[in-house]
C-alpha positions as MATLAB code, in Angstrom:
seq = 'MFYIGRGNRTVFYFLENVLEYNIGAKIKELRKARKLTLQAVATETGFSPALISQIENNNVSPPIATLSKLARFFDVKISHFFEEEEEVRRYEVVRTVDRRVVSRVISKAGKGHGYTYEALSVHKLNKKMEPFVVTVSERSDDETMYNHDGEEFLLILNGTAEVLLDDERIKLEAGDAVYFDSSMRHRLLSYDGEEVQVLAIVTR';
ca = [
      55.703  110.652  126.346;
      57.100  112.996  123.739;
      60.196  111.854  121.936;
      63.033  113.682  120.242;
      63.671  111.748  117.012;
      66.535  109.439  116.222;
      67.504  111.021  112.906;
      70.967  112.234  112.012;
      70.089  115.767  113.116;
      69.300  114.658  116.649;
      71.942  114.382  119.336;
      71.386  112.565  122.601;
      73.281  113.916  125.567;
      75.006  111.854  128.260;
      74.314  113.372  131.695;
      74.906  112.756  135.362;
      71.262  111.881  135.978;
      71.583  108.828  133.711;
      74.332  107.489  135.934;
      72.516  108.537  139.097;
      69.499  106.399  138.272;
      71.454  103.656  136.475;
      68.823  103.638  133.758;
      71.016  101.725  131.335;
      71.959   99.111  133.910;
      68.302   98.572  134.824;
      67.340   98.033  131.198;
      70.218   95.621  130.671;
      69.261   93.751  133.836;
      65.671   93.360  132.598;
      66.875   92.168  129.205;
      69.376   89.695  130.639;
      66.827   88.333  133.128;
      64.596   87.451  130.181;
      67.551   86.084  128.182;
      66.828   88.422  125.281;
      69.268   89.707  122.690;
      69.514   93.353  121.684;
      67.982   92.385  118.354;
      65.004   90.717  120.047;
      64.257   93.850  122.074;
      64.746   96.026  119.004;
      62.328   93.931  116.943;
      59.584   94.215  119.556;
      60.040   97.894  120.458;
      60.885   99.375  117.062;
      64.193  100.833  118.250;
      67.498   99.894  116.657;
      69.866   97.461  118.440;
      72.482  100.220  118.356;
      70.221  102.662  120.229;
      69.331  100.084  122.882;
      73.014   99.288  123.327;
      73.821  102.992  123.714;
      71.080  103.363  126.330;
      72.272  100.282  128.247;
      75.815  101.671  128.300;
      74.625  105.121  129.442;
      75.831  106.789  126.261;
      72.462  108.436  125.600;
      69.809  110.010  127.806;
      66.521  108.360  126.727;
      63.398  110.522  126.553;
      60.278  109.463  128.414;
      58.650  108.109  125.245;
      61.516  105.678  124.814;
      61.328  104.599  128.455;
      57.565  104.197  128.162;
      57.896  101.732  125.292;
      60.644   99.830  127.068;
      58.612   99.771  130.290;
      55.653   98.372  128.383;
      57.818   95.719  126.751;
      59.407   94.625  130.046;
      56.092   94.989  131.933;
      57.380   97.476  134.500;
      56.383  101.030  135.400;
      58.231  103.962  133.848;
      59.273  104.961  137.349;
      61.206  101.682  137.636;
      63.986  103.304  135.624;
      64.591  106.380  137.765;
      63.442  105.596  141.295;
      66.028  104.556  143.820;
      63.345  102.823  145.854;
      59.613  103.100  146.413;
      57.986  103.372  149.790;
      54.598  102.272  151.042;
      52.874  105.561  151.861;
      49.437  107.060  151.319;
      50.779  110.374  150.069;
      53.986  112.019  148.940;
      55.027  115.669  149.098;
      57.682  116.762  146.594;
      59.094  120.232  147.194;
      60.339  122.250  144.255;
      63.930  121.733  145.356;
      63.350  117.968  145.539;
      62.210  117.478  141.953;
      64.246  114.893  140.060;
      65.505  115.618  136.562;
      65.023  112.218  134.977;
      65.925  112.984  131.369;
      67.483  115.781  129.366;
      67.716  115.670  125.594;
      70.081  118.131  123.999;
      68.996  120.380  121.143;
      69.958  119.481  117.581;
      72.252  122.537  117.550;
      74.076  121.086  120.528;
      73.805  124.324  122.491;
      71.070  123.581  125.008;
      68.569  121.078  126.222;
      65.664  120.814  123.823;
      63.639  118.840  126.367;
      63.942  118.423  130.121;
      61.748  116.098  132.208;
      61.385  116.523  135.965;
      59.631  113.823  138.012;
      57.033  115.100  140.489;
      56.721  111.777  142.327;
      59.755  109.666  143.149;
      58.922  107.388  146.093;
      55.190  106.594  146.033;
      54.561  102.857  145.674;
      52.262  101.482  142.950;
      51.496  104.771  141.223;
      48.767  104.735  138.603;
      49.975  108.081  137.221;
      53.435  109.403  136.321;
      53.545  113.215  136.731;
      56.287  115.330  135.135;
      57.135  118.930  134.398;
      58.355  119.092  130.809;
      60.359  122.102  129.665;
      60.755  122.682  125.917;
      63.475  125.254  125.352;
      63.292  125.808  121.595;
      61.346  125.095  118.410;
      62.433  121.849  116.761;
      62.488  121.412  112.994;
      62.016  117.669  113.495;
      58.294  116.886  113.680;
      58.604  113.107  113.878;
      55.732  111.773  115.981;
      55.633  108.734  118.244;
      53.028  106.751  120.147;
      52.817  104.267  123.008;
      50.265  102.665  125.298;
      48.349  104.668  127.913;
      46.811  108.118  128.195;
      48.273  111.596  128.679;
      47.161  114.899  130.129;
      49.038  118.109  129.327;
      48.506  121.480  131.018;
      50.475  124.410  129.619;
      52.012  126.277  132.557;
      54.024  128.902  130.689;
      54.556  129.835  127.054;
      52.769  128.775  123.883;
      52.877  125.162  122.722;
      51.908  123.318  119.582;
      50.696  119.756  120.040;
      50.635  117.424  117.048;
      48.016  114.657  117.308;
      47.854  112.430  114.231;
      46.883  114.924  111.488;
      45.839  117.723  113.850;
      47.956  120.721  114.888;
      46.699  122.330  118.103;
      47.971  125.636  119.486;
      47.802  125.823  123.281;
      48.381  128.895  125.436;
      49.224  129.011  129.140;
      46.268  127.590  131.049;
      45.066  125.423  128.152;
      45.019  121.634  128.506;
      44.657  118.538  126.337;
      43.865  114.923  127.238;
      44.472  112.169  124.681;
      45.041  108.495  124.084;
      48.806  107.932  123.822;
      48.268  105.431  121.008;
      47.732  108.507  118.823;
      50.880  109.731  117.113;
      51.921  112.821  119.030;
      54.575  115.459  119.512;
      55.001  118.522  121.737;
      56.660  121.598  120.253;
      57.287  125.204  121.187;
      54.939  127.220  118.986;
      57.117  130.311  118.641;
      60.557  129.068  119.637;
      60.255  130.438  123.173;
      60.475  128.252  126.297;
      57.365  126.266  127.196;
      56.653  124.593  130.544;
      54.086  121.822  130.694;
      52.574  119.666  133.432;
      52.415  116.190  131.898;
      50.654  113.234  133.497;
      51.126  109.828  131.894;
      49.242  106.610  132.604;
      49.782  103.115  131.236;
];
């Protein structure tokens, strides 16, 4: 999923939802169960030991792209990090009021949330897709791109987005969609600085 960069201009925000889902504790548990050091995880994932330590101690709210890479490394689903428990059921209905905010990343100005991810499925067992509503609240000057395993589908619900795919820059209006291999370097931006809402479906 799309990632807000780790440069000096980027600030990660510590929020209640991180504690609610115990994301950091789950990552630490996976690492300890495999008897891995922070450095070992960092070497394999490309993240710094300091960032992994901050995530484990719930000092940062990791974006979905970060969780996707960690999920791939530990061989678990992304949903492992924010589901309280999964249930065996053939379908799941998630009302608007029941959506789960699974990650918020604060803007570089520190005044608002640059990205917000809401999970649209929280209890379905053995999902092959991870659906989210992504809200981008402002235009970022940081155009660092990231990639991970899987595929992604994006449908612009509101606003105008700019999607960076390798060397391509694609402008998408409300109603437009794009499907791509997540191994491509990618980034989602607000085209004009106004809020953009996107339906994002991620597969591994």
